[in-house]
Every structure is written in C-alpha cells, then in structure tokens.
C-alpha positions as CSV (number, residue, x, y, z in Angstrom):
1,M,0.0,0.0,-0.1
2,L,2.8,2.3,0.6
3,V,4.3,2.0,-2.8
4,G,0.8,3.8,-4.0
5,M,1.3,6.4,-1.1
6,V,4.8,7.2,-2.2
7,D,3.9,7.5,-5.9
8,V,1.2,10.0,-5.1
9,V,3.2,12.0,-2.9
10,M,6.4,12.1,-5.2
11,V,4.4,12.7,-8.4
12,A,3.2,16.0,-6.8
13,A,6.3,17.5,-8.2
14,V,4.9,17.1,-11.6
15,G,1.6,18.7,-10.7
16,E,-2.1,18.4,-9.8
17,A,-3.2,16.8,-12.9
18,A,-0.7,14.1,-12.2
19,V,-1.5,13.8,-8.7
20,S,-5.1,13.3,-9.8
21,G,-4.4,10.9,-12.5
22,V,-2.3,8.6,-10.4
23,S,-4.9,8.7,-7.4
24,L,-7.8,7.8,-9.7
25,V,-5.4,4.6,-11.0
26,D,-4.6,4.1,-7.1
27,S,-8.2,3.4,-6.2
28,I,-8.3,0.7,-9.0
29,S,-5.1,-0.8,-8.0
30,M,-6.5,-1.0,-4.4
31,L,-9.3,-2.9,-5.7
32,I,-7.0,-5.4,-7.3
33,I,-4.8,-5.7,-4.3
34,Q,-7.9,-6.3,-2.1
35,L,-9.3,-9.1,-4.4
36,L,-5.7,-10.7,-4.5
37,A,-5.4,-10.5,-0.8
38,A,-8.9,-12.0,-0.2
39,L,-7.9,-15.1,-2.2
40,A,-4.4,-15.1,-0.1
41,T,-6.5,-14.7,3.1
42,G,-8.6,-17.8,2.0
43,G,-5.4,-20.0,1.5
44,A,-4.0,-18.6,4.9
45,V,-7.2,-19.5,6.8
46,V,-7.2,-23.1,5.2
47,S,-3.5,-23.5,6.0
48,A,-3.9,-22.4,9.5
49,Q,-6.6,-24.7,10.2
50,Y,-4.9,-27.7,8.7
51,L,-1.9,-26.7,11.1
52,G,-4.5,-26.5,14.1
53,K,-5.3,-30.1,13.1
54,K,-1.7,-31.1,13.0
55,Q,-2.1,-31.9,9.1
56,S,1.1,-30.2,7.7
57,E,0.8,-32.2,4.5
58,N,-2.4,-30.7,3.6
59,A,-1.3,-27.2,4.7
60,C,1.4,-27.6,2.0
61,K,-1.1,-28.5,-0.5
62,A,-3.2,-25.6,0.2
63,A,-0.1,-23.5,-0.4
64,G,0.5,-24.7,-3.8
65,Q,-3.2,-24.4,-4.7
66,L,-3.2,-20.9,-3.5
67,L,-0.3,-19.7,-5.6
68,I,-1.8,-21.5,-8.7
69,S,-5.4,-19.8,-8.2
70,T,-4.1,-16.2,-7.5
71,T,-1.4,-16.3,-10.3
72,F,-4.3,-17.3,-12.9
73,L,-6.8,-14.7,-11.7
74,S,-4.1,-11.9,-11.6
75,V,-2.9,-12.6,-15.5
76,I,-6.7,-12.3,-16.5
77,I,-7.1,-9.2,-14.6
78,A,-4.0,-7.7,-15.9
79,A,-5.0,-8.6,-19.6
80,V,-8.2,-6.9,-19.2
81,A,-6.7,-3.8,-17.8
82,L,-4.2,-3.7,-20.4
83,I,-6.5,-4.1,-23.2
84,G,-9.3,-1.9,-21.9
85,N,-7.2,1.0,-20.4
86,R,-8.7,4.3,-21.7
87,H,-12.1,2.6,-22.1
88,L,-12.1,1.3,-18.6
89,L,-11.0,4.4,-17.1
90,G,-13.5,6.5,-18.9
91,M,-16.5,4.1,-18.1
92,I,-15.5,4.3,-14.4
93,F,-14.7,7.8,-13.8
94,G,-16.6,9.6,-16.5
95,S,-15.4,12.7,-18.0
96,V,-12.1,14.2,-16.5
97,E,-9.9,16.7,-17.8
98,D,-7.7,15.5,-20.8
99,S,-4.5,15.9,-18.7
100,V,-5.9,13.8,-15.8
101,M,-7.0,11.2,-18.2
102,N,-3.6,11.1,-20.0
103,N,-1.7,10.6,-16.6
104,A,-4.0,8.1,-15.4
105,M,-3.5,6.1,-18.7
106,I,0.0,5.9,-18.5
107,Y,0.2,4.8,-14.8
108,F,-2.7,2.4,-15.2
109,F,-0.8,0.6,-18.0
110,L,2.3,0.2,-15.7
111,C,0.2,-0.7,-12.7
112,A,-1.4,-3.7,-14.7
113,L,1.9,-5.3,-15.5
114,S,2.6,-5.4,-12.1
115,Y,-0.7,-7.4,-10.8
116,P,0.7,-10.9,-11.3
117,F,3.8,-10.1,-9.4
118,L,1.5,-8.7,-6.6
119,A,-0.5,-12.0,-6.7
120,V,2.6,-13.8,-5.8
121,Y,4.0,-11.5,-3.2
122,N,0.6,-11.7,-1.4
123,S,0.1,-15.4,-1.6
124,C,3.4,-16.0,-0.3
125,A,3.2,-13.6,2.5
126,A,-0.2,-15.0,3.5
127,L,1.3,-18.4,3.9
128,F,4.3,-16.9,6.1
129,R,1.5,-15.4,8.2
130,A,-0.3,-18.8,8.5
131,M,3.1,-20.2,10.0
132,G,3.4,-17.1,12.5
133,N,6.4,-15.8,10.5
134,S,5.7,-12.1,9.1
135,K,9.3,-11.4,9.3
136,V,9.9,-12.6,5.7
137,S,7.2,-10.5,4.0
138,M,8.2,-7.5,6.2
139,F,11.7,-7.9,5.0
140,A,10.6,-8.1,1.3
141,S,8.2,-5.1,1.9
142,L,11.1,-2.9,2.9
143,I,13.1,-3.8,0.0
144,M,10.2,-3.1,-2.4
145,N,9.6,0.3,-1.1
146,G,13.0,1.1,-0.9
147,I,13.4,0.3,-4.5
148,N,10.3,2.3,-5.2
149,V,11.3,5.5,-3.4
150,I,15.0,5.4,-5.0
151,G,13.6,4.7,-8.5
152,N,10.9,7.4,-8.0
153,T,13.6,9.8,-7.0
154,I,15.9,9.1,-9.9
155,C,13.0,9.3,-12.5
156,I,11.2,12.3,-11.5
157,F,13.9,14.5,-9.9
158,G,16.9,13.2,-11.9
159,L,15.5,12.3,-15.4
160,H,12.6,14.8,-15.1
161,M,9.9,12.1,-16.1
162,G,6.2,12.5,-15.9
163,V,3.9,10.1,-14.5
164,E,6.0,7.0,-15.9
165,G,8.6,8.1,-13.4
166,V,6.5,6.6,-10.5
167,G,5.0,3.7,-12.6
168,I,8.0,2.2,-13.7
169,P,9.9,1.9,-10.3
170,T,6.3,0.4,-9.1
171,L,6.5,-2.2,-11.5
172,L,10.1,-3.2,-10.8
173,S,9.7,-3.0,-7.2
174,R,6.7,-5.4,-7.0
175,A,8.5,-7.8,-9.5
176,F,11.5,-8.0,-7.4
177,A,9.4,-8.3,-4.3
178,A,7.6,-11.4,-5.9
179,L,10.7,-13.2,-6.8
180,L,12.2,-12.6,-3.5
181,M,9.3,-14.4,-1.7
182,L,9.3,-17.3,-4.1
183,Y,12.8,-18.5,-2.8
184,P,12.2,-18.8,1.0
185,I,8.7,-20.3,0.5
186,Q,10.5,-23.5,-1.0
187,N,12.6,-23.9,2.2
188,P,12.3,-27.4,3.5
189,D,12.5,-26.1,7.0
190,N,9.0,-24.2,6.8
191,I,6.0,-26.3,8.1
192,V,4.1,-24.6,5.1
193,R,6.0,-24.8,1.9
194,I,5.7,-25.0,-1.9
195,R,7.9,-28.2,-2.1
196,S,8.7,-27.6,-5.8
197,L,7.3,-25.4,-8.3
198,K,7.2,-28.3,-11.0
199,E,4.9,-30.1,-8.6
200,L,2.2,-27.6,-8.5
201,R,-1.2,-29.4,-9.9
202,F,-4.8,-28.2,-10.1
203,E,-6.7,-29.9,-7.2
204,P,-10.3,-29.1,-7.2
205,R,-11.3,-30.1,-3.6
206,M,-8.6,-28.0,-2.2
207,V,-9.2,-24.9,-4.4
208,K,-12.7,-25.5,-3.3
209,N,-11.9,-25.0,0.4
210,I,-9.9,-21.8,-0.3
211,L,-12.5,-20.3,-2.6
212,S,-15.0,-21.0,0.1
213,I,-13.4,-18.5,2.3
214,G,-11.7,-16.5,-0.4
215,I,-14.7,-15.8,-2.6
216,P,-17.0,-14.2,-0.2
217,N,-14.0,-12.2,1.3
218,G,-13.0,-11.2,-2.3
219,L,-16.7,-10.2,-3.3
220,E,-16.9,-8.3,0.1
221,N,-13.5,-6.4,-0.3
222,G,-14.1,-6.2,-4.2
223,M,-17.7,-4.7,-3.6
224,F,-16.0,-2.3,-1.2
225,Q,-13.6,-1.1,-3.7
226,F,-16.1,-0.6,-6.1
227,G,-18.1,1.4,-3.7
228,K,-15.1,3.5,-3.1
229,I,-14.4,4.0,-7.0
230,A,-18.0,5.1,-7.4
231,L,-17.4,7.6,-4.6
232,Q,-14.4,8.7,-6.4
233,S,-16.5,9.1,-9.4
234,L,-18.7,11.2,-7.5
235,V,-15.8,13.5,-6.3
236,S,-14.4,13.7,-9.9
237,S,-17.6,15.5,-10.9
238,L,-16.5,18.2,-8.5
239,G,-13.6,19.4,-10.1
240,T,-9.7,18.9,-10.0
241,A,-9.2,20.6,-6.7
242,A,-11.6,18.3,-5.1
243,I,-10.1,15.2,-6.6
244,A,-6.7,16.1,-5.5
245,S,-7.7,17.1,-2.1
246,Y,-9.7,13.8,-1.8
247,A,-6.8,11.8,-3.2
248,V,-4.4,13.2,-0.7
249,A,-6.6,12.8,2.3
250,S,-7.4,9.4,1.3
251,N,-3.6,8.8,0.9
252,L,-2.8,9.9,4.3
253,V,-5.5,8.1,6.3
254,T,-4.3,4.8,4.9
255,L,-1.6,5.2,7.8
256,Q,-4.6,5.0,10.2
257,Y,-5.7,1.6,8.7
258,L,-2.6,-0.2,8.5
259,P,-2.3,-1.3,12.3
260,G,-5.6,-2.5,12.1
261,N,-5.3,-4.4,8.9
262,A,-1.9,-5.9,10.2
263,L,-3.5,-6.8,13.5
264,G,-6.5,-8.4,11.4
265,L,-4.1,-10.5,9.4
266,G,-2.6,-11.6,12.7
267,L,-5.9,-12.7,13.8
268,I,-6.3,-14.9,10.7
269,T,-3.2,-17.0,12.1
270,I,-4.3,-17.1,15.7
271,V,-8.1,-17.6,15.4
272,G,-7.7,-20.1,12.4
273,Q,-5.4,-22.2,14.3
274,C,-7.7,-22.0,17.6
275,V,-10.7,-22.9,15.3
276,G,-9.0,-25.9,13.7
277,A,-8.0,-27.1,17.3
278,G,-11.7,-26.4,18.6
279,E,-10.7,-23.8,20.8
280,F,-13.4,-21.0,20.2
281,G,-13.3,-19.4,23.7
282,E,-9.5,-19.1,23.3
283,A,-10.2,-17.4,19.6
284,K,-12.3,-15.1,21.2
285,K,-10.0,-14.1,24.0
286,Y,-7.2,-13.2,21.7
287,T,-9.6,-11.2,19.4
288,R,-10.4,-9.0,22.2
289,Y,-6.8,-8.8,23.2
290,L,-5.9,-7.4,19.6
291,L,-8.8,-5.0,19.3
292,V,-7.6,-3.3,22.7
293,L,-4.1,-3.1,21.0
294,N,-5.6,-1.6,17.8
295,Y,-7.2,1.1,20.1
296,A,-4.1,1.9,21.8
297,I,-2.3,2.2,18.5
298,L,-5.2,4.4,17.0
299,L,-5.0,6.8,19.9
300,F,-1.2,7.6,19.1
301,V,-1.4,7.6,15.4
302,C,-4.6,9.8,15.1
303,T,-3.7,12.3,17.8
304,A,-0.3,12.7,15.8
305,M,-2.0,13.2,12.5
306,I,-4.6,15.9,14.0
307,F,-1.6,17.8,15.4
308,G,0.5,17.3,12.5
309,S,-2.4,17.8,9.7
310,R,-1.0,20.9,8.2
311,G,2.5,19.8,7.9
312,L,1.3,16.5,6.3
313,V,-1.2,18.1,3.8
314,G,1.6,20.7,2.8
315,I,3.9,17.7,1.5
316,Y,1.6,17.2,-1.3
317,Q,2.1,20.8,-2.6
318,L,-1.7,21.5,-3.2
319,S,-3.3,24.8,-4.1
320,P,-4.6,26.7,-1.1
321,E,-8.4,25.5,-1.8
322,A,-7.4,21.8,-2.0
323,A,-5.0,22.0,0.8
324,S,-7.8,23.3,3.0
325,I,-10.3,20.8,2.1
326,S,-7.9,17.9,2.5
327,R,-6.9,19.1,5.9
328,S,-10.7,19.2,7.2
329,M,-11.1,15.6,5.7
330,L,-8.0,14.5,7.6
331,L,-9.2,16.0,11.0
332,Y,-12.9,14.4,10.5
333,H,-11.4,11.1,9.7
334,S,-9.1,11.0,12.7
335,C,-12.0,11.5,15.1
336,I,-14.3,8.9,13.7
337,M,-11.6,6.3,13.6
338,I,-12.9,5.2,17.1
339,V,-15.5,3.2,15.2
340,W,-13.2,1.5,12.8
341,P,-11.7,-1.4,14.7
342,L,-15.2,-2.9,15.6
343,A,-16.2,-2.5,11.9
344,F,-13.2,-3.7,10.2
345,C,-10.7,-5.3,12.3
346,Q,-13.2,-7.4,14.2
347,P,-14.5,-9.2,11.2
348,Y,-11.2,-11.0,10.5
349,A,-12.0,-13.0,13.5
350,L,-15.3,-14.1,12.1
351,R,-13.7,-15.0,8.7
352,A,-11.1,-17.1,10.3
353,G,-13.9,-19.1,11.9
354,S,-15.2,-19.7,8.2
355,D,-17.9,-17.1,8.8
356,A,-17.0,-15.2,5.6
357,K,-20.4,-15.2,4.0
358,F,-22.1,-13.3,6.7
359,T,-19.3,-10.5,6.9
360,M,-19.6,-10.2,3.2
361,L,-23.4,-9.9,3.1
362,V,-23.3,-7.1,5.9
363,S,-20.3,-5.5,4.5
364,V,-21.9,-5.2,0.7
365,A,-25.3,-4.3,2.0
366,S,-24.0,-1.5,4.5
367,M,-21.5,-0.1,1.8
368,W,-24.2,0.4,-1.1
369,A,-27.2,1.1,1.4
370,F,-25.5,3.7,3.6
371,R,-21.9,4.8,2.4
372,I,-23.1,5.1,-1.2
373,G,-26.6,6.3,-0.8
374,F,-26.0,8.9,1.9
375,A,-23.0,10.0,0.1
376,Y,-25.3,11.3,-2.8
377,V,-27.7,12.6,-0.3
378,F,-24.8,14.9,1.3
379,V,-23.0,15.9,-1.9
380,R,-25.6,16.3,-4.4
381,G,-28.6,17.0,-2.2
382,L,-27.3,18.8,0.6
383,K,-24.2,20.4,-1.3
384,T,-21.7,19.4,1.4
385,G,-18.8,19.2,-1.1
386,T,-16.2,16.3,-0.9
387,L,-16.4,16.1,3.2
388,G,-20.0,14.8,2.5
389,V,-18.4,11.5,1.3
390,W,-16.9,10.9,4.6
391,Y,-20.1,11.9,6.5
392,A,-21.8,8.8,4.8
393,M,-18.6,6.8,5.7
394,S,-19.1,7.1,9.2
395,I,-22.7,6.3,9.0
396,D,-21.7,3.0,7.1
397,W,-18.9,2.2,10.0
398,A,-21.5,2.7,12.7
399,V,-23.8,0.0,11.1
400,R,-21.0,-2.6,10.6
401,A,-19.6,-2.0,14.1
402,V,-23.0,-2.7,15.7
403,I,-23.8,-5.7,13.5
404,F,-20.2,-7.4,13.7
405,T,-20.1,-6.9,17.5
406,W,-23.5,-8.6,18.0
407,R,-22.3,-11.6,15.8
408,F,-19.0,-11.8,17.6
409,R,-20.7,-12.1,20.8
410,G,-22.2,-15.5,19.9
411,F,-18.6,-16.9,18.2
412,E,-18.2,-19.9,20.5
413,H,-21.7,-21.0,20.7
414,R,-22.1,-20.9,16.9
415,R,-19.3,-23.6,16.4
416,L,-18.3,-21.9,13.2
417,S,-17.4,-24.7,10.7
418,K,-13.8,-26.0,10.2
419,I,-12.3,-27.1,7.0
C-alpha cells in the first residue's frame, strides 16, 4: 500500500493533474490488491486450520493451490486492464480533464503489468503469516518500498520524467518483491511450503476449500473497493481541486488503517489455528486482546495526525483551496476512527472461523445502502462538498460495528465450521 502512497506524494512535483491521475488509478489498484489479498486470506485460513489439526501435508497442498489460483486470476485481470485501459478509465470515472486522463492511462498501463507479481507476493506473504512468521514478508516489503522510493527519486527528480517516473519503479519493485518471496517459501524447514514449483497441480477439492473463504471475502473487498471507486467518480464531478484533495486525504488516512489491517491478518493465523483445534473460547479471548491493542495504537496515530495535519497536507504541494479541504477531511477522519476497529478489524476473526459469507453480506449491504446512498444525499442533495463522502462513510462504519459486535458475541456458541 505504501508503494501507491509514495507514488502520489512524489508525483506531486509533476503537478496537480498528475496527482489526480495517479490517485484515480490507485483506487483501481487497491481494488485489485484487495481481491488478491482476499484469495490469499482464504489460503491462509485453510493452511492455519490444517496446522491447528496437525495436518502439515494438507497445509502444504493448500499453499500450492493458493499460488496457482491467485496467479491465474491476476494474469486475467492484467490482460483486461491492458486491453481496456482508456475505455475502462472513462467508464469508471466519466469525463475528467484530458491532462488527468492522459496521466491516468500511463500509470494504469504500468500498474497492470505489476498485478501478477502482486499476486505472488500476497500469496507467499499470507502463507508465512499462517505459519506465524511475518518477518520474511516485512523484509521483502522494506526492499520493495526502498526500490520504489529510489526509483521515483531518480526518474522524477533526476531524469525529469512525468507519471511514468513513478509507474516504472512501482512495476520493478513489485516484480523484485515477488521473486524475493518465491525463494524462501520453498525452504524445506518451513512447516508450510511450496515443495517444488514443478509439482504444482490443480486440485479441485483444495481450491474449493480456499475459494469457500476467499470468494466471499473477495466479493466483500471487491464490492467495497467498487463502492470507493463509485465515490471517487462522484468526487471527480466536483473538479480537479476536489479530486486532488480527496486523493491526498485518502492517501494519508491509509496510515490509520494499516495497524488494524496488520492485526487483522494476525487474527487470521491465531483464530484459524484455534478454530482448527476446537478452541473457540481462546479464539474469542485473543480477538479481544488485539482489538484493545488496535485502539491503543490508533490513539497515538490519530492524535499525531491531528496535530500534524497542516504539515502532512503541505507535503503534497496542493493549491490553497485543495489543501484546506484535505486538512478538514483528515481531521474529521481521525476523530471517527474510534468506530473503525469494531467495523473492520473484528470481522477478521469471523472470517478465520469460516463465517466469511455473513461478513460479506453485511459489508456489501452496508456499503451500498449507507455509504453510497448517503454520499449522494450529502454531496448532491445537501451540497456538502467532498467532506459529505466521509459523513456517509461514518454512518456505514457505525452500522457495521453494531452488527459485527453482535455476531462476535455468539462466536463460541455458533461453533463455526472448520475445514
């Protein structure tokens, strides 16, 4: 995620149209990342539950099927993106300024080439998390981001390139990270591993187990990102300043989501193994511990961003109008994050217990009924401007938090299914 964030920050040197173009494509890339991460989560849950049942052989088989599935899907997505390019962008975002569209097309082409590499990276990272080892993926991520930052610096400030100056390093950094992850996942010392790339064979039953969790999770994440793209399309109708301010605010608040998303991925491993072993009470206890930890981290992060909002927005070199809107959005978002852990971190525990269909139905319904619906009411009806999108978002969060908390209270009594 940081790769996309850094691209938006560094391309600000090229101009506001470049920031807008990159941010539009970044919302599509986030959709792809979420879809691939959802499938990876399905594989991680299956592997973790097999580990809880002491069936390491099946855990390894699940690892291989995960890699096959995500790579195949990502190649199809990349092909559609490369062929559709301008048509897809126009269909999603409607009429935007020519300069914004031209920048978006260049960045979209280069990002599409990186999708298969993202699939490999996400799959391997999920498998290491299932083993309780996230150090490998952290190391690969640090290298990936280092390559991206150095590449951006050389291309933009040294070679004076435009949007391609952030797109090319993004592609190269993701390709290197994928190759870097493929080597350690084959290590014989790993309890979950790809024993040999030559041995990968399609096994329908195992893929079905992965997809039973990955598809609902993917639909949930996919519809969520589709909703965000629909909102970005709404914002794009308000002008370039609105697009840029929304992009910068959305870019910055990603830092507030990262701790909860990371803890949620930890929950996949912990709760998955507990459910596999039949320890539902333990799964519930550990979920509460990590929710408390999420709130503690958010208290620090959000407070720091509130007091540092002016300096953070200033990094992006926006016009005074766009900077003012972006800062207001950042302050509002930092305050409403008190609801976020219950709405988004807590459901990870339900997914790890094979309750992915419920979280999907609730998330999709809430997204479209409350976030999308009320956004149009606020922006088009009440003329609240860009901030109205986040007024609607807070309503969506509140509804999710209430429903998921109710569902989680009966976690151990429901005896959620195991693989």
